[in-house]
C-alpha positions in Angstrom: 77.1 106.5 141.8 80.6 105.5 141.3 80.0 102.7 140.0 77.2 103.7 137.5 79.9 106.0 135.8 82.3 102.9 135.7 79.6 100.2 134.4 78.5 103.5 131.5 82.4 103.8 130.8 82.4 99.5 130.6 79.6 100.1 128.6 80.6 102.7 126.1 83.3 100.9 125.4 82.5 97.7 124.6 80.0 99.2 122.3 83.1 101.5 120.7 84.6 98.1 120.2 81.7 96.4 118.6 81.2 98.4 116.2 84.5 98.5 114.9 84.8 94.3 114.9 81.1 94.6 112.9 83.3 96.7 110.4 86.0 94.6 110.3 84.0 91.3 109.0 84.1 89.9 105.9 79.9 90.5 105.8 80.1 94.2 106.0 83.6 93.9 104.1 81.6 92.2 100.8 78.5 94.7 101.6 80.8 97.6 101.2 82.7 96.4 98.5 80.0 94.6 96.7 82.2 93.3 93.8 81.4 95.8 91.3 83.8 98.5 92.8 87.8 98.8 91.4 88.5 99.4 95.2 88.7 95.4 96.1 90.5 95.6 99.4 89.7 97.6 103.1 93.6 98.7 102.4 92.2 100.3 99.3 90.0 102.5 100.2 91.8 103.5 103.8 94.6 104.2 101.5 92.2 106.5 98.6 90.5 108.1 101.6 93.7 109.0 103.4 95.4 110.7 100.3 91.8 112.8 100.1 91.8 114.2 103.4 95.5 115.1 103.5 95.0 116.8 100.1 91.9 118.6 101.4 93.4 119.5 104.7 97.4 120.1 103.4 96.9 120.6 99.7 98.5 117.7 99.0 99.8 114.0 100.0 102.7 112.1 100.6 102.9 108.2 101.5 104.4 110.1 104.8 100.7 111.3 105.2 99.3 108.1 104.1 101.3 106.6 106.8 100.5 109.0 109.6 96.6 108.9 108.8 96.7 104.9 108.7 99.1 104.2 112.2 101.3 102.4 110.2 105.2 102.2 109.9 106.2 104.5 106.3 107.6 100.9 105.1 103.7 99.4 105.0 102.1 102.7 103.9 104.9 102.7 101.1 104.4 99.5 99.8 100.4 99.8 99.9 100.7 103.0 98.2 102.7 101.6 95.4 100.0 98.7 94.9 97.2 101.4 94.7 99.1 103.3 92.2 99.5 100.0 90.2 95.8 99.6 90.1 95.8 103.1 88.2 93.9 104.8 91.4 96.5 107.3 92.3 99.2 108.9 90.4 102.8 109.2 92.5 105.2 111.7 91.1 108.1 113.4 93.0 107.4 116.7 94.8 108.7 120.3 93.1 110.2 121.3 95.8 112.0 118.4 97.1 113.1 115.3 95.0 112.9 113.0 98.1 109.4 113.7 98.5 106.7 111.7 96.1 103.2 113.8 96.1 100.1 111.2 95.8 97.0 112.5 94.0 93.6 110.6 92.9 93.2 109.6 89.8 90.2 109.9 88.3 89.3 106.8 88.3 90.4 107.0 92.1 88.0 109.6 92.8 84.8 108.1 91.2 85.9 104.7 92.8 86.2 106.4 96.2 83.0 108.2 95.7 81.1 105.1 94.7 82.3 103.1 98.1 81.7 106.1 100.3 78.0 105.7 98.9 77.7 102.5 99.6 78.7 103.4 103.3 76.3 105.8 103.8 74.3 103.6 102.5 74.7 100.7 104.6 74.7 103.1 107.6 71.5 104.5 106.4 69.7 100.9 106.5 71.1 100.7 109.5 69.3 103.6 111.4 66.1 103.7 108.6 63.6 103.1 111.4 64.8 105.7 113.9 63.3 108.8 114.7 65.3 111.8 113.1 65.9 113.2 116.4 67.9 109.5 117.8 69.6 109.9 114.6 70.9 113.9 115.2 71.1 112.8 119.1 73.8 110.3 118.1 75.2 112.5 115.6 75.9 115.3 117.9 77.3 113.0 120.4 79.8 110.8 117.8 81.2 114.0 117.0 81.7 115.3 120.4 83.4 112.0 121.0 85.3 112.2 117.5 86.7 115.4 118.6 88.0 114.8 122.1 89.7 111.0 120.1 90.9 113.4 117.6 92.5 116.2 120.3 93.6 113.8 122.9 97.5 113.9 123.4 97.2 109.8 122.3 97.1 111.3 119.2 99.1 114.2 118.6 
């Protein structure tokens, strides 16, 4: 019984790793970014998502929030944000309450680009499970949601 549980945990970890690796492969990235979007790098996409998430949860986004979302150092996030701002997908202004802090916001162009790539990602996932029975998809969504909540609530992420 203990060996079976250990085997299941090992298999789950292997599957999560396979999914992560598959989504990092150039072939997945090419399909996702498809060359027609102003989002040409995954790092740009991640910054746009970070700004969108931060703005929706706390009202505004900052380089610090992007760094936390991406799990990188502030300096790395700052360089990446600068490139996205230069691409016209974000604006960066000084915060009204603290001139040391910058507020990031999606431009209309950035919002459209993010929506396009998000729709493409959802289409790719839908293609992957198109022949699955609806109850299997519902079960997968429910279980992944529970797992994501546990991962996000773990002390490691605090």
